[in-house]
N, CA, C and O atoms as a GROMACS GRO file, in nm:
protein
  460
    1MET      N    1   0.086  -0.119   0.000
    1MET     CA    2   0.000   0.000   0.000
    1MET      C    3   0.089   0.123   0.000
    1MET      O    4   0.182   0.134   0.080
    2SER      N    5   0.061   0.214  -0.088
    2SER     CA    6   0.138   0.337  -0.102
    2SER      C    7   0.085   0.443  -0.006
    2SER      O    8  -0.032   0.442   0.030
    3ALA      N    9   0.173   0.533   0.035
    3ALA     CA   10   0.131   0.644   0.121
    3ALA      C   11   0.030   0.732   0.050
    3ALA      O   12  -0.044   0.806   0.115
    4PHE      N   13   0.027   0.726  -0.084
    4PHE     CA   14  -0.062   0.811  -0.160
    4PHE      C   15  -0.200   0.748  -0.182
    4PHE      O   16  -0.290   0.815  -0.232
    5ASP      N   17  -0.216   0.622  -0.147
    5ASP     CA   18  -0.344   0.555  -0.170
    5ASP      C   19  -0.456   0.616  -0.086
    5ASP      O   20  -0.573   0.606  -0.123
    6ASN      N   21  -0.423   0.678   0.026
    6ASN     CA   22  -0.524   0.733   0.116
    6ASN      C   23  -0.565   0.876   0.081
    6ASN      O   24  -0.657   0.930   0.143
    7PHE      N   25  -0.497   0.938  -0.017
    7PHE     CA   26  -0.523   1.076  -0.048
    7PHE      C   27  -0.563   1.093  -0.194
    7PHE      O   28  -0.498   1.037  -0.282
    8PRO      N   29  -0.670   1.168  -0.220
    8PRO     CA   30  -0.704   1.197  -0.360
    8PRO      C   31  -0.604   1.298  -0.414
    8PRO      O   32  -0.544   1.373  -0.338
    9PRO      N   33  -0.584   1.300  -0.546
    9PRO     CA   34  -0.495   1.400  -0.603
    9PRO      C   35  -0.542   1.541  -0.571
    9PRO      O   36  -0.662   1.568  -0.573
   10LEU      N   37  -0.450   1.630  -0.540
   10LEU     CA   38  -0.488   1.768  -0.510
   10LEU      C   39  -0.548   1.836  -0.630
   10LEU      O   40  -0.621   1.935  -0.616
   11SER      N   41  -0.520   1.785  -0.751
   11SER     CA   42  -0.578   1.848  -0.868
   11SER      C   43  -0.730   1.835  -0.868
   11SER      O   44  -0.799   1.912  -0.934
   12GLN      N   45  -0.784   1.737  -0.792
   12GLN     CA   46  -0.928   1.726  -0.779
   12GLN      C   47  -0.979   1.830  -0.681
   12GLN      O   48  -1.090   1.882  -0.695
   13GLY      N   49  -0.898   1.861  -0.581
   13GLY     CA   50  -0.926   1.968  -0.486
   13GLY      C   51  -1.067   1.968  -0.434
   13GLY      O   52  -1.135   1.865  -0.431
   14VAL      N   53  -1.111   2.086  -0.391
   14VAL     CA   54  -1.248   2.102  -0.343
   14VAL      C   55  -1.336   2.162  -0.450
   14VAL      O   56  -1.457   2.178  -0.431
   15GLY      N   57  -1.277   2.195  -0.563
   15GLY     CA   58  -1.355   2.242  -0.677
   15GLY      C   59  -1.363   2.393  -0.683
   15GLY      O   60  -1.365   2.461  -0.580
   16PRO      N   61  -1.368   2.446  -0.805
   16PRO     CA   62  -1.375   2.590  -0.823
   16PRO      C   63  -1.501   2.653  -0.764
   16PRO      O   64  -1.499   2.768  -0.722
   17ALA      N   65  -1.610   2.577  -0.761
   17ALA     CA   66  -1.735   2.633  -0.710
   17ALA      C   67  -1.724   2.666  -0.562
   17ALA      O   68  -1.791   2.758  -0.514
   18GLN      N   69  -1.641   2.592  -0.488
   18GLN     CA   70  -1.630   2.616  -0.346
   18GLN      C   71  -1.523   2.716  -0.310
   18GLN      O   72  -1.535   2.786  -0.210
   19THR      N   73  -1.416   2.724  -0.390
   19THR     CA   74  -1.306   2.813  -0.355
   19THR      C   75  -1.298   2.934  -0.444
   19THR      O   76  -1.235   3.034  -0.408
   20GLY      N   77  -1.360   2.928  -0.561
   20GLY     CA   78  -1.348   3.037  -0.655
   20GLY      C   79  -1.216   3.037  -0.730
   20GLY      O   80  -1.184   3.134  -0.799
   21THR      N   81  -1.138   2.930  -0.717
   21THR     CA   82  -1.010   2.921  -0.784
   21THR      C   83  -1.006   2.796  -0.869
   21THR      O   84  -1.085   2.703  -0.851
   22SER      N   85  -0.914   2.795  -0.960
   22SER     CA   86  -0.894   2.679  -1.046
   22SER      C   87  -0.821   2.571  -0.968
   22SER      O   88  -0.739   2.601  -0.881
   23THR      N   89  -0.850   2.446  -0.998
   23THR     CA   90  -0.782   2.336  -0.932
   23THR      C   91  -0.689   2.264  -1.028
   23THR      O   92  -0.645   2.152  -1.001
   24SER      N   93  -0.658   2.329  -1.141
   24SER     CA   94  -0.568   2.265  -1.234
   24SER      C   95  -0.427   2.269  -1.178
   24SER      O   96  -0.396   2.349  -1.090
   25GLY      N   97  -0.342   2.181  -1.229
   25GLY     CA   98  -0.205   2.175  -1.183
   25GLY      C   99  -0.169   2.031  -1.154
   25GLY      O  100  -0.251   1.941  -1.170
   26PRO      N  101  -0.048   2.010  -1.111
   26PRO     CA  102  -0.002   1.873  -1.088
   26PRO      C  103  -0.072   1.812  -0.967
   26PRO      O  104  -0.110   1.882  -0.873
   27SER      N  105  -0.086   1.682  -0.970
   27SER     CA  106  -0.143   1.611  -0.856
   27SER      C  107  -0.031   1.579  -0.760
   27SER      O  108   0.085   1.610  -0.785
   28LEU      N  109  -0.065   1.516  -0.651
   28LEU     CA  110   0.036   1.475  -0.555
   28LEU      C  111   0.135   1.382  -0.621
   28LEU      O  112   0.099   1.305  -0.711
   29PRO      N  113   0.259   1.387  -0.578
   29PRO     CA  114   0.359   1.301  -0.640
   29PRO      C  115   0.335   1.155  -0.607
   29PRO      O  116   0.278   1.122  -0.503
   30SER      N  117   0.379   1.070  -0.694
   30SER     CA  118   0.373   0.927  -0.671
   30SER      C  119   0.502   0.866  -0.724
   30SER      O  120   0.541   0.892  -0.837
   31VAL      N  121   0.567   0.788  -0.642
   31VAL     CA  122   0.695   0.730  -0.683
   31VAL      C  123   0.684   0.580  -0.708
   31VAL      O  124   0.783   0.508  -0.698
   32GLY      N  125   0.567   0.535  -0.740
   32GLY     CA  126   0.550   0.394  -0.773
   32GLY      C  127   0.478   0.320  -0.664
   32GLY      O  128   0.454   0.372  -0.555
   33LYS      N  129   0.443   0.198  -0.694
   33LYS     CA  130   0.371   0.113  -0.600
   33LYS      C  131   0.467   0.010  -0.543
   33LYS      O  132   0.560  -0.032  -0.611
   34PRO      N  133   0.445  -0.033  -0.419
   34PRO     CA  134   0.528  -0.138  -0.363
   34PRO      C  135   0.520  -0.263  -0.450
   34PRO      O  136   0.413  -0.300  -0.499
   35GLY      N  137   0.633  -0.327  -0.467
   35GLY     CA  138   0.637  -0.449  -0.544
   35GLY      C  139   0.663  -0.427  -0.692
   35GLY      O  140   0.687  -0.523  -0.765
   36GLU      N  141   0.658  -0.300  -0.739
   36GLU     CA  142   0.688  -0.274  -0.879
   36GLU      C  143   0.838  -0.288  -0.901
   36GLU      O  144   0.917  -0.280  -0.807
   37ALA      N  145   0.875  -0.309  -1.025
   37ALA     CA  146   1.017  -0.315  -1.058
   37ALA      C  147   1.082  -0.183  -1.020
   37ALA      O  148   1.024  -0.076  -1.041
   38LYS      N  149   1.202  -0.190  -0.966
   38LYS     CA  150   1.269  -0.070  -0.919
   38LYS      C  151   1.380  -0.027  -1.014
   38LYS      O  152   1.478   0.031  -0.970
   39GLY      N  153   1.366  -0.054  -1.141
   39GLY     CA  154   1.467  -0.018  -1.239
   39GLY      C  155   1.455   0.127  -1.280
   39GLY      O  156   1.424   0.214  -1.199
   40ALA      N  157   1.478   0.151  -1.408
   40ALA     CA  158   1.474   0.287  -1.462
   40ALA      C  159   1.337   0.350  -1.441
   40ALA      O  160   1.328   0.472  -1.421
   41SER      N  161   1.230   0.271  -1.445
   41SER     CA  162   1.097   0.329  -1.426
   41SER      C  163   1.080   0.388  -1.287
   41SER      O  164   1.010   0.488  -1.270
   42PHE      N  165   1.142   0.329  -1.188
   42PHE     CA  166   1.137   0.384  -1.052
   42PHE      C  167   1.211   0.517  -1.048
   42PHE      O  168   1.161   0.615  -0.992
   43VAL      N  169   1.329   0.521  -1.108
   43VAL     CA  170   1.406   0.644  -1.112
   43VAL      C  171   1.328   0.753  -1.185
   43VAL      O  172   1.322   0.867  -1.141
   44ASP      N  173   1.269   0.716  -1.298
   44ASP     CA  174   1.190   0.813  -1.374
   44ASP      C  175   1.073   0.864  -1.292
   44ASP      O  176   1.042   0.984  -1.296
   45SER      N  177   1.007   0.776  -1.219
   45SER     CA  178   0.892   0.820  -1.141
   45SER      C  179   0.935   0.908  -1.024
   45SER      O  180   0.864   1.002  -0.988
   46VAL      N  181   1.052   0.880  -0.965
   46VAL     CA  182   1.102   0.967  -0.858
   46VAL      C  183   1.134   1.105  -0.915
   46VAL      O  184   1.097   1.207  -0.856
   47LEU      N  185   1.202   1.108  -1.028
   47LEU     CA  186   1.235   1.237  -1.090
   47LEU      C  187   1.110   1.315  -1.127
   47LEU      O  188   1.104   1.436  -1.108
   48SER      N  189   1.010   1.246  -1.178
   48SER     CA  190   0.884   1.311  -1.213
   48SER      C  191   0.816   1.367  -1.088
   48SER      O  192   0.764   1.479  -1.090
   49ALA      N  193   0.816   1.289  -0.980
   49ALA     CA  194   0.754   1.335  -0.855
   49ALA      C  195   0.827   1.456  -0.799
   49ALA      O  196   0.764   1.549  -0.750
   50VAL      N  197   0.959   1.455  -0.806
   50VAL     CA  198   1.038   1.569  -0.759
   50VAL      C  199   1.007   1.693  -0.844
   50VAL      O  200   0.996   1.803  -0.791
   51GLU      N  201   0.995   1.674  -0.974
   51GLU     CA  202   0.960   1.787  -1.062
   51GLU      C  203   0.822   1.842  -1.028
   51GLU      O  204   0.803   1.964  -1.029
   52ASP      N  205   0.726   1.754  -0.998
   52ASP     CA  206   0.592   1.800  -0.961
   52ASP      C  207   0.596   1.881  -0.831
   52ASP      O  208   0.532   1.986  -0.821
   53VAL      N  209   0.671   1.832  -0.733
   53VAL     CA  210   0.682   1.904  -0.606
   53VAL      C  211   0.752   2.038  -0.629
   53VAL      O  212   0.712   2.140  -0.573
   54ASP      N  213   0.856   2.037  -0.711
   54ASP     CA  214   0.928   2.160  -0.741
   54ASP      C  215   0.835   2.262  -0.808
   54ASP      O  216   0.841   2.381  -0.777
   55GLN      N  217   0.751   2.215  -0.899
   55GLN     CA  218   0.657   2.305  -0.966
   55GLN      C  219   0.559   2.366  -0.865
   55GLN      O  220   0.529   2.486  -0.871
   56LEU      N  221   0.509   2.284  -0.773
   56LEU     CA  222   0.418   2.336  -0.670
   56LEU      C  223   0.488   2.438  -0.581
   56LEU      O  224   0.429   2.540  -0.544
   57GLN      N  225   0.614   2.412  -0.547
   57GLN     CA  226   0.689   2.507  -0.465
   57GLN      C  227   0.716   2.636  -0.542
   57GLN      O  228   0.710   2.745  -0.484
   58ASP      N  229   0.744   2.625  -0.670
   58ASP     CA  230   0.764   2.745  -0.753
   58ASP      C  231   0.637   2.828  -0.761
   58ASP      O  232   0.643   2.951  -0.753
   59GLU      N  233   0.523   2.762  -0.776
   59GLU     CA  234   0.394   2.834  -0.781
   59GLU      C  235   0.368   2.906  -0.649
   59GLU      O  236   0.321   3.020  -0.648
   60SER      N  237   0.398   2.840  -0.538
   60SER     CA  238   0.379   2.899  -0.406
   60SER      C  239   0.469   3.021  -0.389
   60SER      O  240   0.425   3.125  -0.340
   61THR      N  241   0.595   3.008  -0.429
   61THR     CA  242   0.690   3.119  -0.419
   61THR      C  243   0.647   3.236  -0.506
   61THR      O  244   0.655   3.351  -0.463
   62ALA      N  245   0.600   3.206  -0.627
   62ALA     CA  246   0.556   3.313  -0.717
   62ALA      C  247   0.439   3.390  -0.658
   62ALA      O  248   0.434   3.512  -0.667
   63LYS      N  249   0.345   3.320  -0.597
   63LYS     CA  250   0.229   3.388  -0.536
   63LYS      C  251   0.273   3.471  -0.416
   63LYS      O  252   0.223   3.582  -0.396
   64ALA      N  253   0.365   3.419  -0.336
   64ALA     CA  254   0.414   3.494  -0.219
   64ALA      C  255   0.488   3.620  -0.264
   64ALA      O  256   0.469   3.728  -0.206
   65GLU      N  257   0.570   3.608  -0.367
   65GLU     CA  258   0.644   3.724  -0.418
   65GLU      C  259   0.548   3.826  -0.479
   65GLU      O  260   0.567   3.947  -0.463
   66ALA      N  261   0.446   3.778  -0.548
   66ALA     CA  262   0.348   3.870  -0.608
   66ALA      C  263   0.274   3.947  -0.498
   66ALA      O  264   0.254   4.068  -0.510
   67LEU      N  265   0.235   3.878  -0.393
   67LEU     CA  266   0.166   3.945  -0.282
   67LEU      C  267   0.259   4.045  -0.214
   67LEU      O  268   0.217   4.156  -0.181
   68ALA      N  269   0.384   4.007  -0.194
   68ALA     CA  270   0.481   4.096  -0.129
   68ALA      C  271   0.511   4.220  -0.213
   68ALA      O  272   0.544   4.325  -0.159
   69SER      N  273   0.499   4.207  -0.345
   69SER     CA  274   0.528   4.322  -0.432
   69SER      C  275   0.405   4.411  -0.452
   69SER      O  276   0.410   4.509  -0.527
   70GLY      N  277   0.294   4.375  -0.386
   70GLY     CA  278   0.177   4.461  -0.391
   70GLY      C  279   0.070   4.418  -0.489
   70GLY      O  280  -0.033   4.485  -0.500
   71GLU      N  281   0.091   4.308  -0.560
   71GLU     CA  282  -0.011   4.261  -0.653
   71GLU      C  283  -0.132   4.210  -0.575
   71GLU      O  284  -0.123   4.172  -0.458
   72ASP      N  285  -0.245   4.210  -0.644
   72ASP     CA  286  -0.369   4.164  -0.582
   72ASP      C  287  -0.377   4.012  -0.591
   72ASP      O  288  -0.429   3.957  -0.688
   73VAL      N  289  -0.324   3.945  -0.488
   73VAL     CA  290  -0.328   3.799  -0.480
   73VAL      C  291  -0.416   3.764  -0.361
   73VAL      O  292  -0.383   3.801  -0.248
   74PRO      N  293  -0.526   3.693  -0.384
   74PRO     CA  294  -0.609   3.653  -0.269
   74PRO      C  295  -0.528   3.571  -0.170
   74PRO      O  296  -0.458   3.477  -0.208
   75LEU      N  297  -0.538   3.606  -0.044
   75LEU     CA  298  -0.459   3.539   0.060
   75LEU      C  299  -0.487   3.390   0.063
   75LEU      O  300  -0.396   3.309   0.085
   76HIS      N  301  -0.613   3.352   0.042
   76HIS     CA  302  -0.645   3.210   0.047
   76HIS      C  303  -0.577   3.134  -0.067
   76HIS      O  304  -0.541   3.017  -0.050
   77ASP      N  305  -0.558   3.198  -0.183
   77ASP     CA  306  -0.485   3.132  -0.293
   77ASP      C  307  -0.341   3.106  -0.253
   77ASP      O  308  -0.286   2.999  -0.282
   78LEU      N  309  -0.279   3.203  -0.188
   78LEU     CA  310  -0.141   3.187  -0.142
   78LEU      C  311  -0.132   3.075  -0.038
   78LEU      O  312  -0.043   2.990  -0.046
   79LEU      N  313  -0.222   3.075   0.057
   79LEU     CA  314  -0.218   2.973   0.162
   79LEU      C  315  -0.242   2.833   0.106
   79LEU      O  316  -0.177   2.737   0.149
   80ILE      N  317  -0.333   2.822   0.011
   80ILE     CA  318  -0.359   2.693  -0.052
   80ILE      C  319  -0.237   2.646  -0.129
   80ILE      O  320  -0.200   2.529  -0.122
   81ALA      N  321  -0.174   2.735  -0.203
   81ALA     CA  322  -0.053   2.700  -0.278
   81ALA      C  323   0.059   2.656  -0.184
   81ALA      O  324   0.130   2.561  -0.214
   82GLN      N  325   0.075   2.725  -0.072
   82GLN     CA  326   0.178   2.687   0.024
   82GLN      C  327   0.149   2.550   0.085
   82GLN      O  328   0.240   2.469   0.101
   83GLU      N  329   0.026   2.525   0.120
   83GLU     CA  330  -0.010   2.395   0.179
   83GLU      C  331   0.006   2.282   0.078
   83GLU      O  332   0.055   2.174   0.112
   84ARG      N  333  -0.035   2.306  -0.047
   84ARG     CA  334  -0.018   2.203  -0.151
   84ARG      C  335   0.129   2.167  -0.166
   84ARG      O  336   0.163   2.049  -0.173
   85ALA      N  337   0.215   2.268  -0.170
   85ALA     CA  338   0.358   2.243  -0.184
   85ALA      C  339   0.412   2.167  -0.062
   85ALA      O  340   0.490   2.074  -0.077
   86ASP      N  341   0.370   2.208   0.056
   86ASP     CA  342   0.418   2.144   0.179
   86ASP      C  343   0.372   1.999   0.189
   86ASP      O  344   0.451   1.909   0.217
   87VAL      N  345   0.244   1.976   0.166
   87VAL     CA  346   0.189   1.840   0.174
   87VAL      C  347   0.253   1.750   0.068
   87VAL      O  348   0.286   1.635   0.096
   88SER      N  349   0.269   1.802  -0.052
   88SER     CA  350   0.331   1.722  -0.159
   88SER      C  351   0.474   1.684  -0.124
   88SER      O  352   0.515   1.571  -0.146
   89PHE      N  353   0.549   1.779  -0.069
   89PHE     CA  354   0.687   1.750  -0.029
   89PHE      C  355   0.691   1.644   0.080
   89PHE      O  356   0.768   1.549   0.073
   90ARG      N  357   0.607   1.661   0.182
   90ARG     CA  358   0.605   1.564   0.292
   90ARG      C  359   0.566   1.424   0.245
   90ARG      O  360   0.624   1.325   0.288
   91LEU      N  361   0.466   1.416   0.157
   91LEU     CA  362   0.423   1.286   0.106
   91LEU      C  363   0.531   1.222   0.018
   91LEU      O  364   0.550   1.101   0.021
   92LEU      N  365   0.602   1.304  -0.058
   92LEU     CA  366   0.712   1.252  -0.138
   92LEU      C  367   0.819   1.191  -0.048
   92LEU      O  368   0.866   1.080  -0.073
   93ILE      N  369   0.856   1.262   0.057
   93ILE     CA  370   0.957   1.211   0.150
   93ILE      C  371   0.907   1.084   0.218
   93ILE      O  372   0.981   0.986   0.230
   94ASP      N  373   0.782   1.084   0.263
   94ASP     CA  374   0.725   0.965   0.327
   94ASP      C  375   0.729   0.845   0.233
   94ASP      O  376   0.763   0.734   0.274
   95GLU      N  377   0.693   0.868   0.106
   95GLU     CA  378   0.692   0.760   0.008
   95GLU      C  379   0.834   0.707  -0.017
   95GLU      O  380   0.855   0.586  -0.027
   96LEU      N  381   0.928   0.797  -0.027
   96LEU     CA  382   1.067   0.754  -0.050
   96LEU      C  383   1.120   0.675   0.069
   96LEU      O  384   1.190   0.575   0.051
   97ILE      N  385   1.088   0.718   0.190
   97ILE     CA  386   1.130   0.645   0.310
   97ILE      C  387   1.065   0.507   0.313
   97ILE      O  388   1.131   0.408   0.345
   98ALA      N  389   0.937   0.499   0.280
   98ALA     CA  390   0.867   0.370   0.279
   98ALA      C  391   0.929   0.277   0.175
   98ALA      O  392   0.949   0.158   0.203
   99ASP      N  393   0.960   0.329   0.057
   99ASP     CA  394   1.023   0.247  -0.046
   99ASP      C  395   1.161   0.200  -0.003
   99ASP      O  396   1.199   0.086  -0.027
  100PHE      N  397   1.237   0.289   0.061
  100PHE     CA  398   1.370   0.252   0.111
  100PHE      C  399   1.358   0.141   0.216
  100PHE      O  400   1.433   0.044   0.213
  101ASP      N  401   1.263   0.156   0.307
  101ASP     CA  402   1.242   0.054   0.411
  101ASP      C  403   1.207  -0.081   0.349
  101ASP      O  404   1.257  -0.184   0.394
  102GLN      N  405   1.122  -0.081   0.246
  102GLN     CA  406   1.085  -0.206   0.181
  102GLN      C  407   1.205  -0.270   0.114
  102GLN      O  408   1.223  -0.392   0.122
  103GLU      N  409   1.286  -0.190   0.048
  103GLU     CA  410   1.406  -0.243  -0.017
  103GLU      C  411   1.504  -0.297   0.085
  103GLU      O  412   1.562  -0.404   0.064
  104ALA      N  413   1.523  -0.227   0.196
  104ALA     CA  414   1.614  -0.272   0.301
  104ALA      C  415   1.564  -0.404   0.360
  104ALA      O  416   1.643  -0.496   0.383
  105GLU      N  417   1.435  -0.413   0.383
  105GLU     CA  418   1.378  -0.536   0.439
  105GLU      C  419   1.395  -0.652   0.341
  105GLU      O  420   1.426  -0.764   0.381
  106ARG      N  421   1.375  -0.624   0.212
  106ARG     CA  422   1.392  -0.728   0.111
  106ARG      C  423   1.536  -0.778   0.108
  106ARG      O  424   1.560  -0.898   0.096
  107HIS      N  425   1.631  -0.688   0.120
  107HIS     CA  426   1.772  -0.727   0.120
  107HIS      C  427   1.809  -0.807   0.244
  107HIS      O  428   1.884  -0.904   0.236
  108VAL      N  429   1.756  -0.767   0.358
  108VAL     CA  430   1.782  -0.840   0.483
  108VAL      C  431   1.725  -0.981   0.474
  108VAL      O  432   1.790  -1.077   0.512
  109ARG      N  433   1.602  -0.992   0.423
  109ARG     CA  434   1.541  -1.126   0.409
  109ARG      C  435   1.622  -1.212   0.313
  109ARG      O  436   1.639  -1.332   0.336
  110ALA      N  437   1.672  -1.152   0.205
  110ALA     CA  438   1.753  -1.227   0.109
  110ALA      C  439   1.882  -1.275   0.175
  110ALA      O  440   1.924  -1.389   0.153
  111LEU      N  441   1.943  -1.192   0.254
  111LEU     CA  442   2.066  -1.230   0.324
  111LEU      C  443   2.039  -1.341   0.424
  111LEU      O  444   2.117  -1.435   0.436
  112LEU      N  445   1.929  -1.330   0.497
  112LEU     CA  446   1.897  -1.431   0.597
  112LEU      C  447   1.858  -1.564   0.532
  112LEU      O  448   1.886  -1.671   0.587
  113SER      N  449   1.795  -1.559   0.418
  113SER     CA  450   1.756  -1.683   0.352
  113SER      C  451   1.877  -1.755   0.290
  113SER      O  452   1.871  -1.875   0.265
  114ASP      N  453   1.985  -1.682   0.263
  114ASP     CA  454   2.106  -1.742   0.208
  114ASP      C  455   2.184  -1.819   0.314
  114ASP      O  456   2.269  -1.901   0.280
  115GLN      N  457   2.158  -1.794   0.439
  115GLN     CA  458   2.235  -1.859   0.546
  115GLN      C  459   2.182  -1.995   0.579
  115GLN      O  460   2.235  -2.063   0.667
   0.00000   0.00000   0.00000
């Protein structure tokens, strides 16, 4: 089970009718499912997830800079962008740690079964 299985993509959001903002943009990052091959496709999915998180962080920074420079940026848009970036980053890290733990456990079991 992936850490992302419990969360809907942020691109689905709460909808424009409720917030008055667009919900387009990247969804939460995903670095693969447990048990998938960990070859080049895993690396590609990690890089893609990092790029998605980076894009969300860039959007958040751009809104903060726009607000600081006096542009009319709704505060709730800035806060939502900051939270999306933060949650995406945390979920990416959690997923990477979970994948690392699974790989470490697999290697330990392989070593123990060889004895």
